[in-house]
C-alpha positions as CSV (number, residue, x, y, z in Angstrom):
1,M,0.0,0.0,0.0
2,E,1.5,3.4,-1.0
3,D,0.7,6.7,0.4
4,L,-1.7,8.5,-1.9
5,T,-4.5,11.0,-2.0
6,V,-7.6,9.1,-1.0
7,D,-11.3,9.7,-0.6
8,P,-11.5,10.5,3.2
9,E,-14.9,8.7,3.5
10,T,-13.4,5.6,2.1
11,L,-10.4,5.9,4.3
12,L,-12.6,6.1,7.4
13,Q,-14.2,2.7,6.6
14,D,-10.8,1.0,6.9
15,F,-10.5,1.8,10.6
16,E,-11.5,-0.3,13.6
17,F,-13.7,0.7,16.5
18,E,-12.0,1.5,19.7
19,S,-13.2,2.7,23.1
20,E,-12.2,6.4,22.9
21,A,-14.2,7.2,26.0
22,E,-12.0,4.9,28.0
23,I,-8.8,6.0,26.2
24,N,-9.4,9.7,26.7
25,Q,-10.3,9.3,30.3
26,V,-7.2,7.3,31.0
27,E,-5.0,9.6,29.0
28,A,-6.3,12.7,30.8
29,T,-5.7,11.4,34.3
30,A,-2.8,8.9,34.1
31,E,0.5,9.7,35.7
32,I,3.2,10.3,33.1
33,V,6.1,8.0,34.2
34,S,9.6,9.4,34.0
35,T,12.0,7.5,31.7
36,R,15.1,9.5,32.4
37,S,17.6,6.8,33.2
38,L,20.8,5.5,31.7
39,T,19.1,2.2,31.0
40,P,16.8,2.5,28.0
41,V,13.2,1.6,28.5
42,P,11.7,-0.5,25.6
43,L,8.2,0.2,24.6
44,A,7.0,-3.2,25.7
45,S,8.3,-2.6,29.2
46,A,7.2,1.0,29.6
47,A,5.1,1.6,32.7
48,G,1.9,3.5,33.2
49,C,-1.1,4.2,31.0
50,S,-0.3,7.4,29.2
51,T,1.1,7.5,25.7
52,A,3.0,10.6,26.7
53,I,5.7,8.2,27.9
54,A,6.6,7.6,24.2
55,N,6.8,11.3,23.2
56,G,10.6,11.2,22.5
57,L,10.3,8.2,20.1
58,S,7.1,9.7,18.6
59,Q,8.8,13.0,17.8
60,Q,11.6,11.0,16.0
61,L,8.9,9.1,14.0
62,I,7.1,12.2,12.8
63,Y,10.4,13.9,11.9
64,Q,11.4,10.9,9.9
65,M,8.0,10.8,8.2
66,N,8.5,14.4,7.1
67,L,11.9,13.5,5.7
68,L,10.3,10.8,3.6
69,S,7.4,13.0,2.5
70,P,8.0,16.7,3.3
71,N,5.2,18.3,5.3
72,I,3.1,15.2,5.4
73,M,2.4,16.1,9.0
74,V,2.4,19.6,10.6
75,S,2.1,20.7,14.2
76,F,-1.0,22.7,15.2
77,D,0.5,23.7,18.6
78,D,0.7,27.3,17.3
79,L,-3.1,27.6,17.0
80,N,-5.4,28.8,19.8
81,V,-5.8,25.4,21.4
82,Q,-5.6,23.9,24.9
83,L,-4.2,20.3,24.9
84,D,-4.9,17.5,27.4
85,Q,-1.6,16.1,28.8
86,A,-1.2,13.3,26.3
87,A,-2.7,15.1,23.2
88,F,-0.2,15.0,20.3
89,P,-0.8,18.1,18.2
90,F,-0.2,17.0,14.6
91,L,-2.4,16.9,11.5
92,Q,-2.2,16.8,7.8
93,P,-1.7,20.3,6.3
94,D,-5.2,20.8,4.9
95,A,-6.8,19.6,8.1
96,K,-4.7,22.0,10.1
97,E,-5.7,25.0,7.9
98,S,-9.4,24.1,8.2
99,L,-9.0,23.8,12.0
100,R,-7.4,27.3,12.1
101,K,-10.4,28.8,10.2
102,A,-12.9,27.1,12.6
103,I,-11.1,28.3,15.7
104,A,-10.8,31.8,14.3
105,D,-14.4,31.8,13.3
106,R,-15.6,31.0,16.8
107,G,-13.0,33.2,18.4
108,Q,-12.4,30.9,21.4
109,P,-9.6,28.4,22.3
110,M,-10.4,24.8,21.5
111,K,-9.7,22.1,24.1
112,I,-8.5,18.9,22.6
113,S,-8.2,15.6,24.3
114,S,-6.6,13.6,21.4
115,G,-5.0,14.2,18.1
116,Y,-2.6,12.2,16.1
117,R,-1.2,8.9,17.5
118,T,2.1,7.6,16.2
119,I,2.5,3.8,15.7
120,A,4.5,3.8,18.9
121,Q,1.7,5.4,20.9
122,Q,-0.9,3.1,19.3
123,L,1.1,0.0,20.1
124,F,1.6,1.2,23.6
125,L,-2.2,1.3,24.0
126,Y,-2.7,-1.9,22.1
127,N,-0.4,-3.7,24.5
128,R,-2.9,-2.6,27.3
129,R,-6.0,-3.9,25.6
130,N,-8.4,-6.2,27.5
131,G,-7.3,-4.7,30.8
132,G,-3.6,-5.1,30.3
133,G,-1.3,-3.0,32.5
134,G,-4.1,-2.2,34.8
135,C,-5.3,0.7,32.6
136,G,-8.9,-0.4,32.3
137,L,-8.9,-0.4,28.5
138,T,-11.1,-2.9,26.6
139,D,-11.2,-2.2,22.9
140,V,-8.0,-0.7,21.3
141,A,-7.4,-0.8,17.5
142,K,-4.4,-2.5,16.1
143,P,-1.6,-0.2,15.0
144,G,-2.6,1.1,11.6
145,K,-6.3,0.6,12.2
146,S,-7.1,3.6,14.5
147,N,-8.4,6.7,12.8
148,H,-6.2,8.7,15.2
149,Q,-3.3,7.4,13.0
150,S,-4.8,9.1,10.0
151,G,-3.7,12.6,10.7
152,I,-7.2,13.9,10.1
153,A,-8.8,13.0,13.5
154,L,-9.5,15.0,16.7
155,D,-11.3,14.5,19.9
156,V,-12.7,17.8,21.1
157,H,-14.2,18.9,24.4
158,D,-17.5,20.8,24.2
159,H,-18.1,19.1,20.9
160,Q,-21.7,20.3,20.5
161,A,-20.6,23.9,20.6
162,W,-17.8,23.3,18.2
163,C,-19.8,21.1,15.7
164,P,-21.2,23.9,13.5
165,Y,-17.9,25.6,13.2
166,L,-15.9,22.5,12.4
167,E,-18.5,21.2,9.9
168,R,-18.5,24.6,8.2
169,Y,-14.8,24.1,7.3
170,G,-14.9,20.4,6.2
171,W,-14.9,18.4,9.4
172,K,-17.3,15.6,10.0
173,W,-18.8,14.7,13.4
174,L,-18.7,11.0,14.0
175,G,-20.7,11.0,17.2
176,A,-23.8,9.8,15.5
177,R,-22.0,6.8,14.1
178,M,-20.1,6.1,17.3
179,P,-22.3,7.1,20.3
180,S,-19.5,6.1,22.7
181,D,-17.2,8.6,21.0
182,P,-19.3,11.8,20.9
183,W,-16.3,14.2,20.7
184,H,-14.7,12.7,17.6
185,F,-14.3,14.7,14.4
186,D,-12.6,13.7,11.1
187,Y,-11.6,16.1,8.3
188,V,-13.2,15.2,5.0
189,G,-13.3,18.6,3.3
190,G,-10.1,18.6,1.2
191,R,-6.9,16.8,0.3
192,V,-6.3,13.8,2.5
193,V,-3.4,11.3,2.2
194,D,-3.2,7.8,3.5
195,I,-0.1,8.3,5.6
196,R,0.1,4.8,7.2
197,T,2.8,3.4,4.9
198,T,5.0,6.4,5.5
199,A,4.5,6.0,9.3
200,V,5.6,2.4,9.3
201,K,8.5,2.9,6.9
202,A,9.7,5.8,9.0
203,F,10.0,3.5,12.0
204,Q,11.7,0.7,9.9
205,Q,14.3,3.1,8.7
206,L,15.1,4.4,12.2
207,W,15.3,0.9,13.5
208,N,17.7,-0.2,10.8
209,K,19.9,2.9,11.2
210,N,20.3,2.1,14.9
211,N,20.4,-1.7,14.6
212,P,22.6,-2.5,11.6
213,G,23.0,-6.1,12.9
214,D,19.2,-6.7,13.0
215,K,17.8,-5.0,9.9
216,I,14.2,-5.5,8.8
217,S,12.4,-4.8,5.5
218,E,11.7,-1.2,4.8
219,D,8.5,-1.9,2.9
220,G,6.1,0.2,4.9
221,Q,4.0,-2.8,5.9
222,W,2.9,-3.5,9.4
223,G,3.6,-7.1,10.5
224,D,5.0,-9.3,13.3
225,Q,8.6,-8.3,12.4
226,T,7.9,-4.6,12.7
227,Q,5.7,-5.0,15.8
228,S,8.4,-7.0,17.5
229,R,11.1,-4.4,16.8
230,L,8.9,-1.5,17.8
231,N,8.2,-3.2,21.1
232,K,12.0,-3.3,21.7
233,S,12.5,0.4,20.8
234,P,13.4,3.0,23.5
235,V,10.5,5.2,24.4
236,R,12.7,8.3,24.6
237,G,14.0,7.7,21.1
238,F,16.8,6.1,19.3
239,A,20.5,7.1,19.9
240,I,20.9,8.0,16.2
241,A,18.1,10.5,15.6
242,P,16.7,11.7,12.3
243,W,17.7,15.3,13.1
244,D,21.4,14.3,13.6
245,A,21.9,14.8,9.9
246,N,19.0,17.2,9.4
247,P,19.0,19.5,12.5
248,R,15.7,20.7,13.8
249,T,14.9,24.1,15.3
250,L,14.5,23.7,19.0
251,K,11.9,25.7,21.0
252,L,9.4,25.4,23.7
253,S,6.4,23.4,22.4
254,R,3.7,21.0,23.5
255,P,4.6,18.3,24.2
256,S,8.2,19.4,25.1
257,M,10.9,18.6,22.6
258,Q,13.0,15.7,23.8
259,G,16.3,14.3,22.5
260,S,20.1,14.3,22.4
261,D,20.1,17.5,20.5
262,V,18.2,19.2,23.3
263,Q,20.6,17.8,25.8
264,K,23.6,19.0,23.7
265,L,22.1,22.5,23.7
266,Q,21.5,22.4,27.5
267,R,25.1,21.4,28.1
268,A,26.3,24.3,25.9
269,L,24.0,26.7,27.9
270,I,25.6,25.4,31.1
271,E,29.1,26.1,29.6
272,H,27.8,29.7,29.0
273,G,27.1,30.0,32.8
274,E,23.5,28.9,33.0
275,D,22.3,26.8,36.0
276,I,20.0,24.3,34.4
277,T,19.7,20.5,34.2
278,S,20.8,18.7,31.0
279,D,17.9,16.3,31.0
280,G,17.1,16.3,27.2
281,D,13.7,18.0,27.8
282,F,13.2,21.5,26.3
283,G,11.1,23.1,29.1
284,P,10.5,26.6,30.3
285,G,13.8,26.6,32.2
286,T,15.7,25.8,29.1
287,E,13.8,28.5,27.1
288,A,14.6,31.1,29.8
289,A,18.3,30.1,29.8
290,L,18.5,30.2,26.0
291,K,17.0,33.8,26.0
292,R,19.6,35.0,28.4
293,V,22.5,33.5,26.4
294,Q,21.1,34.8,23.1
295,E,21.0,38.3,24.6
296,K,24.6,37.9,25.9
297,L,25.7,36.9,22.4
298,G,23.9,39.7,20.7
299,L,21.2,37.5,19.1
300,T,17.4,38.1,19.2
301,P,16.4,36.7,22.6
302,D,13.4,34.7,21.3
303,G,14.2,31.4,23.0
304,V,14.2,29.6,19.7
305,A,17.4,27.7,18.7
306,G,17.6,27.8,14.9
307,S,20.9,27.4,13.1
308,Q,22.2,30.9,13.8
309,T,21.6,30.5,17.5
310,L,23.1,26.9,17.5
311,A,26.1,28.3,15.6
312,Q,26.8,30.8,18.4
313,V,25.8,28.8,21.4
314,L,27.3,25.5,20.4
315,G,30.3,27.1,18.8
316,Q,29.3,25.7,15.4
317,Q,28.5,27.1,12.0
318,G,25.0,27.2,10.6
319,A,24.7,29.6,7.7
320,T,20.9,29.5,7.4
321,E,17.8,28.7,9.4
322,T,17.2,25.5,7.5
323,N,17.7,21.9,8.3
324,K,21.3,21.6,7.4
325,P,24.1,19.9,9.5
326,V,25.7,22.4,11.8
327,T,29.5,22.5,11.5
328,S,32.2,24.9,12.8
329,D,33.5,28.2,11.7
330,V,37.2,28.8,11.4
331,L,38.9,31.5,13.6
332,E,42.5,32.5,14.1
333,I,43.3,33.4,17.7
334,T,46.9,34.4,17.1
335,P,46.6,37.9,15.5
336,P,47.8,37.7,11.9
337,L,47.1,40.4,9.4
338,A,44.3,39.1,7.2
339,S,43.2,39.8,3.7
340,K,40.0,41.7,3.1
341,P,37.3,39.1,2.8
342,E,34.7,39.4,0.1
343,V,32.0,42.0,0.9
344,P,28.5,40.5,0.9
345,A,26.6,41.5,-2.3
346,Q,24.1,43.5,-0.3
347,A,24.8,45.2,3.0
348,E,21.3,44.4,4.3
349,A,22.2,40.7,4.0
350,I,24.2,41.2,7.2
351,S,21.9,41.0,10.1
352,T,24.6,40.7,12.8
353,T,25.3,43.4,15.3
354,L,28.4,43.1,17.5
355,K,29.0,45.2,20.6
356,E,31.0,45.4,23.8
357,G,30.6,42.4,26.1
358,Q,30.1,39.8,23.3
359,V,32.4,36.8,22.8
360,G,32.6,34.5,19.9
361,L,33.8,33.7,16.4
362,E,32.2,36.7,14.7
363,V,33.9,39.1,17.1
364,A,37.3,37.5,16.4
365,E,36.7,37.7,12.6
366,M,35.8,41.4,13.0
367,Q,39.0,42.0,15.1
368,T,41.1,40.5,12.3
369,L,39.5,42.8,9.8
370,L,40.1,45.8,12.1
371,A,43.7,44.8,12.4
372,S,44.0,44.7,8.6
373,K,42.7,48.2,8.5
374,G,45.3,49.4,11.0
375,C,42.7,50.1,13.6
376,Y,43.4,47.3,16.0
377,A,46.6,46.0,17.5
378,G,45.3,43.6,20.2
379,E,44.8,39.9,20.2
380,C,42.0,38.4,18.0
381,D,40.6,36.5,20.9
382,G,36.9,36.8,20.1
383,D,36.3,39.0,23.2
384,F,34.7,42.4,22.5
385,G,36.3,44.5,25.2
386,P,37.2,48.2,25.5
387,K,40.1,47.9,23.1
388,T,38.0,46.4,20.5
389,K,35.3,49.1,21.0
390,A,37.9,51.8,20.5
391,A,39.1,50.1,17.4
392,V,35.6,50.0,16.0
393,E,35.1,53.7,16.7
394,A,38.4,54.4,15.0
395,F,37.3,52.6,11.9
396,Q,33.9,54.2,11.9
397,R,35.5,57.6,12.0
398,Q,37.8,56.5,9.1
399,A,34.9,55.3,7.1
400,G,32.7,58.4,7.8
401,L,30.2,56.4,9.9
402,T,28.7,57.3,13.3
403,A,31.5,56.5,15.8
404,D,29.4,54.7,18.5
405,G,31.6,51.6,18.9
406,V,28.8,49.3,17.9
407,A,29.4,47.2,14.8
408,G,26.1,47.0,13.1
409,P,25.4,45.8,9.5
410,Q,26.6,49.1,8.0
411,T,29.9,49.0,9.8
412,L,30.5,45.3,9.2
413,S,29.7,45.7,5.5
414,A,32.2,48.6,5.2
415,L,34.8,46.4,7.0
416,G,34.2,43.6,4.4
417,Y,32.9,41.3,7.1
418,A,32.6,37.8,5.9
419,Y,30.3,35.0,7.1
420,K,33.2,32.5,7.0
421,A,36.8,33.0,7.8
422,S,39.6,31.5,5.8
423,P,40.9,28.1,6.8
424,R,44.4,28.0,8.3
425,T,47.2,25.9,7.0
426,V,49.8,24.2,9.3
427,D,53.2,25.8,9.3
428,T,55.0,22.5,9.1
429,G,58.4,24.2,9.6
430,L,57.3,25.2,13.1
431,F,55.6,22.0,14.1
432,A,58.6,19.8,13.3
433,V,59.3,16.5,15.0
434,D,62.2,18.1,17.0
435,L,59.9,20.7,18.5
436,V,57.0,18.2,19.2
437,A,59.5,15.8,20.8
438,Q,60.3,18.5,23.4
439,I,56.6,18.7,24.2
440,F,56.4,14.9,24.6
441,Q,59.3,14.3,26.9
442,G,60.0,10.6,27.3
443,T,57.9,9.6,24.2
444,P,59.7,7.4,21.6
445,R,60.7,9.6,18.7
446,A,59.5,7.0,16.3
447,N,55.9,7.4,17.5
448,I,56.1,11.1,16.8
449,E,57.6,10.6,13.4
450,T,54.8,8.1,12.5
451,Y,51.8,9.9,13.9
452,L,52.5,13.6,13.8
453,P,52.2,13.9,9.9
454,P,48.6,12.5,9.8
455,V,47.6,14.7,12.8
456,L,48.8,17.8,11.0
457,R,47.1,16.8,7.8
458,A,43.8,16.2,9.6
459,L,43.9,19.5,11.4
460,E,44.7,21.4,8.2
461,K,41.9,19.6,6.4
462,V,39.3,21.0,8.8
463,G,40.9,24.5,9.1
464,L,42.6,24.1,12.5
465,G,46.2,24.6,11.4
466,D,47.0,27.6,13.5
467,R,49.2,27.6,16.6
468,D,46.5,27.4,19.2
469,M,44.5,24.6,17.7
470,V,47.6,22.5,16.8
471,L,48.8,22.9,20.4
472,M,45.2,22.0,21.6
473,A,45.4,18.8,19.6
474,L,48.9,18.0,20.9
475,G,47.9,18.7,24.5
476,T,44.9,16.5,24.0
477,I,47.0,13.6,22.7
478,R,49.4,14.1,25.6
479,A,46.5,13.9,28.1
480,E,44.6,11.1,26.5
481,T,47.3,8.7,25.2
482,G,50.6,10.0,26.6
483,S,52.9,8.3,24.2
484,F,51.6,9.8,20.9
485,V,49.9,6.5,19.8
486,P,46.2,6.0,19.4
487,I,45.1,3.4,22.0
488,S,42.2,1.4,23.2
489,E,40.6,2.1,26.5
490,Y,41.8,0.0,29.4
491,Q,39.5,-1.9,31.8
492,S,38.9,-0.1,35.1
493,K,36.4,0.3,37.9
494,W,34.8,3.0,35.8
495,N,33.8,0.7,33.0
496,T,33.8,-2.9,34.4
497,E,32.2,-4.5,37.4
498,D,34.3,-6.7,39.6
499,G,34.1,-10.1,37.9
500,G,31.8,-8.8,35.3
501,R,31.9,-8.5,31.5
502,P,34.7,-6.3,30.2
503,F,33.2,-2.8,29.8
504,G,29.9,-4.1,31.0
505,K,29.1,-0.8,32.6
506,Y,28.9,0.7,29.1
507,D,26.3,-1.9,27.9
508,F,22.8,-0.5,27.5
509,R,24.0,3.1,28.0
510,L,21.6,4.2,25.3
511,E,20.9,7.8,26.0
512,D,24.5,9.0,26.3
513,L,26.5,6.4,24.4
514,G,23.9,4.8,22.1
515,N,24.8,1.3,23.3
516,N,21.8,-1.0,23.3
517,A,23.0,-4.6,23.6
518,V,25.2,-6.9,25.6
519,G,28.8,-6.5,24.4
520,D,28.3,-3.0,23.0
521,G,30.4,-1.6,25.8
522,D,33.4,-3.7,24.9
523,K,32.9,-3.3,21.1
524,Y,32.5,0.5,21.3
525,K,35.0,1.2,24.1
526,G,37.2,4.2,23.8
527,R,39.7,4.3,21.0
528,G,42.0,6.6,19.2
529,F,43.7,9.9,20.2
530,V,40.5,11.3,21.6
531,Q,39.0,8.1,22.9
532,L,35.9,7.8,20.7
533,T,33.3,5.9,22.8
534,G,29.8,4.6,22.3
535,K,27.9,3.1,19.4
536,H,26.3,6.5,18.6
537,N,29.6,8.2,18.2
538,Y,31.1,5.4,16.1
539,G,28.2,5.6,13.7
540,K,28.1,9.4,13.7
541,F,31.8,10.0,13.0
542,S,32.0,7.0,10.6
543,A,29.4,8.8,8.5
544,E,31.1,12.2,8.8
545,L,34.4,10.7,7.6
546,G,32.7,9.1,4.6
547,L,33.3,5.6,5.9
548,G,29.7,4.5,5.8
549,D,29.2,2.0,8.6
550,R,32.8,0.8,8.7
551,L,33.6,2.1,12.1
552,L,30.4,0.4,13.5
553,N,31.4,-2.9,11.9
554,E,35.2,-2.5,12.4
555,P,35.6,-0.4,15.5
556,D,39.4,-1.1,15.7
557,L,39.8,1.2,12.7
558,A,39.5,4.1,15.1
559,N,43.1,3.3,16.0
560,D,44.3,3.6,12.4
561,P,46.8,6.5,12.2
562,Q,45.0,8.6,9.7
563,I,41.4,7.8,10.9
564,A,42.5,8.4,14.5
565,A,43.9,11.8,13.4
566,D,40.7,12.6,11.5
567,L,38.6,11.8,14.5
568,L,40.6,14.0,16.7
569,A,40.4,16.9,14.2
570,L,36.6,16.5,13.7
571,F,36.0,16.4,17.5
572,L,38.1,19.5,18.1
573,K,36.3,21.2,15.2
574,S,32.9,20.5,16.9
575,K,34.2,22.4,20.0
576,E,36.2,25.1,18.1
577,S,34.5,28.4,19.1
578,P,34.4,28.0,22.9
579,T,37.7,26.2,22.9
580,R,39.4,29.2,21.2
581,V,38.0,31.7,23.6
582,A,39.0,29.6,26.6
583,L,42.6,29.3,25.2
584,A,42.8,33.0,24.5
585,R,41.9,33.6,28.1
586,K,44.4,31.0,29.3
587,D,41.5,29.1,30.9
588,Y,43.1,25.7,30.2
589,A,40.8,23.8,32.6
590,K,37.8,25.0,30.6
591,A,39.4,24.1,27.2
592,R,40.2,20.7,28.5
593,R,36.7,20.2,29.8
594,F,35.3,20.8,26.3
595,V,37.2,17.6,25.2
596,N,37.0,15.4,28.3
597,G,34.0,16.7,30.1
598,G,36.1,17.0,33.3
599,H,39.6,17.6,34.6
600,H,41.1,14.2,33.8
601,G,44.6,14.8,32.3
602,L,44.5,18.5,33.0
603,D,48.0,18.7,34.3
604,A,49.5,16.8,31.3
605,F,47.4,18.9,28.9
606,T,48.4,22.2,30.5
607,Q,52.1,21.4,30.6
608,A,52.0,20.3,26.9
609,F,50.2,23.4,25.8
610,T,52.3,25.9,27.7
611,T,55.5,24.2,26.8
612,G,54.5,24.4,23.1
613,L,53.7,28.1,23.6
614,A,57.1,28.8,25.1
615,L,58.9,26.9,22.4
616,L,57.0,28.7,19.6
617,K,57.0,32.2,21.2
618,G,60.0,33.5,19.3
619,N,59.0,32.0,16.0
620,V,55.3,32.9,16.0
621,A,55.1,36.2,17.8
622,T,58.3,38.2,17.0
623,T,60.7,36.6,14.6
624,C,59.9,36.1,10.9
625,P,62.1,33.8,8.9
626,T,63.4,34.9,5.4
627,L,60.6,34.1,3.0
628,Q,61.2,33.1,-0.6
629,L,60.1,30.8,-3.4
630,T,61.2,27.3,-2.6
631,T,60.3,23.7,-3.5
632,P,58.1,22.7,-1.8
633,N,56.5,26.2,-1.2
634,M,57.0,27.8,2.1
635,Q,53.7,28.2,3.9
636,G,52.2,29.3,7.2
637,E,51.1,32.4,9.1
638,W,54.1,34.6,8.3
639,V,53.5,34.0,4.6
640,R,49.9,35.0,5.2
641,K,50.9,38.2,7.1
642,V,53.2,39.2,4.2
643,Q,50.5,38.6,1.6
644,A,47.9,40.5,3.6
645,A,50.3,43.5,4.0
646,L,51.1,43.4,0.2
647,K,47.4,43.4,-0.6
648,A,46.7,46.3,1.9
649,D,49.3,48.2,-0.1
650,G,47.4,47.7,-3.3
651,I,49.5,44.9,-4.7
652,A,47.5,42.1,-6.4
653,V,48.1,38.9,-4.5
654,T,46.1,35.9,-3.2
655,V,46.2,35.6,0.6
656,D,46.4,31.8,1.0
657,A,49.5,31.4,3.3
658,V,51.4,29.7,0.5
659,F,54.6,31.4,-1.0
660,G,54.1,30.5,-4.7
661,P,55.2,32.2,-7.9
662,G,52.3,34.7,-7.6
663,T,53.5,35.8,-4.2
664,K,57.1,36.1,-5.5
665,R,56.0,38.4,-8.3
666,A,53.9,40.5,-5.8
667,V,57.0,40.9,-3.5
668,E,59.1,42.0,-6.5
669,E,56.5,44.6,-7.5
670,F,56.4,45.9,-3.9
671,Q,60.2,46.1,-3.8
672,Q,60.4,48.0,-7.0
673,K,57.8,50.4,-5.8
674,Y,59.8,51.3,-2.8
675,G,63.3,51.2,-4.3
676,L,64.4,47.9,-2.7
677,V,66.3,45.1,-4.4
678,A,63.6,43.4,-6.4
679,D,64.7,39.8,-5.8
680,G,61.3,38.5,-4.5
681,V,62.9,37.5,-1.2
682,V,61.3,38.8,2.0
683,G,64.1,39.8,4.3
684,P,64.4,42.3,7.1
685,K,64.3,45.4,4.9
686,T,61.3,44.3,3.0
687,L,59.6,43.3,6.3
688,E,60.3,46.7,7.7
689,K,58.8,48.4,4.7
690,L,55.8,46.2,4.9
691,G,55.3,47.3,8.5
692,I,55.7,43.8,9.9
């Protein structure tokens, strides 16, 4: 059976009778049992009598349905409605529009006891038929046979008063046909789709994604195989959620949004100083905390976490408010001179306003631009303080703008503010084996020679090739593995019970690790430079690395030199923005916490990072080597500084941190312009003339 437009009257004839009076009474009064535990609760074992217990799983199912068939179901939570505690506010689009008209026509809020039921909610009730679970239910339709799974059904309080308004806009009262269900209405006045195949297929796909060793047919057909797996599914949702690859906008809603993405946001809010619980439920407390952080970051404090808010709060990049994966911006903390980025085509396209007190990637990018204009000589640390404000005022006066120290769209446009900074290449001459060996005292040199090159390649690939982030990576390796070799986690009291299975404490850690079976703890134990742990992370990063399911099926690959390096780079990239600010403030404990979640290895990390800083201080901050065309080409931040200074002087050159033939020609042109020896070699006299 395929989803297709159907005659609603014909569709209604395919549904079974169920005792809605009993169901609504139970749903309205039943206690909603908490499922917040490390051990996942399968649907078949879920306690209580309210379908609200499966809200987390149901939200994933509806989201996956809309990925399969866009806008097949829409929320009507935004209408003037009052919902009973278990009512799930979703309808097909035409049904919602007609409901909106009916409510507007009467001019009163509508109280609703029941709306859409997902297959998980319907199976939960079906498991309690004939008095099962002590819920007092007799007749419950099979999953797929309840008209509350149609997306066109509502049970409405005060049905007699609402009847003329609903019927006026295409709703049919079924109380005459079903006297035991007098509050039931179905929409029959417009386009109606049979959504049941999509609903079943959505579950089948989610199950297979999370259980690659126990896949079932994705045919959209309800049967014993699908019912059995749904009964085994966690009521708070799968570890690998449909919004992992297609992020959703997070906000206060009814029922509250639940999931790992909510928990990730809550943890980020805590890092921003908010005192909330990271329980994975987006409630009023989370909304209030989000508004405060949005205001602190200069965003509209609306309590809605779309991609722009997620980019700032999580330290990730999200260019638009659409369902796209959120990745990280690139930011240089060490203050190089930078080339002028491309100016957006229209000034009004910039909606950002930056002002004193804000911290983040956008501030650091602005600081870099102010430095390139000669208005700022401080550190590009992403912290908008008094020096940055003075620099903004200086530039505004230079550009003929109101000198108020607030960088609004007009100021940022004049600066050439870009939405994305340039990626940074690793200066391999600085991060040589000899230097790194001094950071890793006592480590076999052969280990550094083997594993340093793939680490530097991985960092450069994701745009983390600058001093601070390379040292962050090296400090992390020092703290996590010590000897510069990717390793597997050892057994300890933290992961294994006395006399128990190896890593048995990790088994069935669904909500935080994604482990859902005996042996998952051992199979998906920590590996690599950054100790990748848990089935969810193995699957997530395997996909991000373009490896399909290989890390899930061959977890030891996480110790492969290049894969371990790529995993480290991706992980640091996901924490880039807050990490950079913490490093700029020399808050090494906080930077370490972004990786480890605590203070384990803090001393080793701090010693490695500060040792690296001391070793690099002369090279990076004050002394520039002689730069010239070589094979292979010289590259790094000093090359970038020279290119930026050349461009600021009006010389045509690409600012890419690579000293190639084009840079040599640009240097010769500059030298001729100022009466220097035009040899294309950047020595002390050329540097002095460049102002470096």
